[in-house]
C-alpha positions, 0 to 999 in steps of 0.5 A: 859071289852068288849072293852078291849077284842075287842082291844085284838082281834084286836091286835091278828090279827096283830101278824105276821105283824109289826105295827108302829106309824108313820115311817121315810123314812130311817126306812121304806126302811131299815127295810121293803122295802129292806127286803120285809116285810109288815108293818102297819103304823098308824097315818100318815094320821090322819089329813086328811079331807078325814077321815070324808068323807060322802054321803052328801059331795060326793053329794055336789061335783057331777060334772056329770062324771060317774064312772065304777062300777064292777057288779058281781065277781071282776075277771069276772064282767061287768062294768056299768057306773053311777054317783058317787052320784047314786052309793053312794045312792045304797051303803047307801040303801044296808047298811041300808037293811043289818042292818035291816036283809033284803034280799039284792041284790049283790051290785057292787064294785067301784075299781081300778079307777084313782079317783084323776086324774078324780076328782082333787078337792078331792086332798086337802082332803088327805093333807099332803100326805106322799110322802116321802114313795115313790121313789123321781121319783114319787113325782112331780105327785104322785096323778096320780098313785092312784087307788081308791076303794069304796064298801059295807060290804062283798065286796071281792077281791080273793087271788092274787098278783099285776100284775106288781110285784110292791110295794104297799102302801094301804091307808084306809080312811073310814070303815074297811078292812081285808087283808089276806097276803101270802108271794110270796115265797109260791105262788106256794102252792096257786095254781095260775091260769093264771098269778096272781089269786089263786084258794086257798081260805085262808078264807075258806081253802079246803086242800083236793082239795089244799093239798100243801096249808097246809104249807102256812103261813097266815098273817092277818091285819084289817085296820081302817081309817087312817091306811096304809098297805105296801105290798112288791112285789108279796105278795098275798093278799085277801081283805074283806070289813068289812063295807062300805069302802073307800080306795086307793092304789099306786102301785110303783117300785124301780129300783130293783123291776122294773128290776125284773118286766121286767124279768117276761116275761120269767115267764109267765107274759102278754107282757103288763106287761113287757111294763109297767115295762120297762117304769118305769124302764127307768124312774127310772134308767135313771132319765127320769122325770115321766111327760114324762113317764106317758102319756105312762104309764097311760093306766095301770090304766085301764089295772090293773082293 
């Protein structure tokens, strides 16, 4: 009975978001990308070895490369470099202390690093990869565009939208994450500061301080290992780590979204955004192979974090 109720509760979280079991390229673009609708896709990565990643596996592949860990809040925190094995040991200790009810010091968050570009030896663990969901321009070097996340229970990324107004495919690999989603058309009611971060917290709404947010429609999804979440350009999202979690995403453009991204120069976007969006637009529209564009674009992988 408890298992049944748990399953019902989980499904209720997805009530505003379509869930599909596998998806074809045509349906994905016709029903979701072209209509700007989010979707949760299940069972397209169920054969991945990555779904079985554990601490010992990462330690066995240690190669001496240090990764940057964001210490403190995602928006303002400093970065501290350490071996991946060192971070994983800290992560395991944190999770163990949490289960025992011990006082735990806040743990850093490994986020937005080009993991498979840095560690190509892990690529075979995410095969077969559903590259058919991306524009064909990305296919030859799709792994170069991946941004990787590893964090503890309780990790939080505040409400924001992706800076280039890209499409986003988010892959949950280990553990669970909760996404709170808000459509771009309601962006102004979320009290954006700077270019892309919102003052409004949909998890703990304060309607006295943010009265315009009362009419905001909030969507919610819990991602399990093997789930993929598609978010259309500009969709605001707040991300909660419900357990120790490993995941990654790819920000990507269609010619239409890249063109709109270039136009954000007149809407307050940073000038660097226009540069990166223009690079992708030229590649997609003029069919310049990605291998010639990526050397200029790859600095975005650090810029976005």
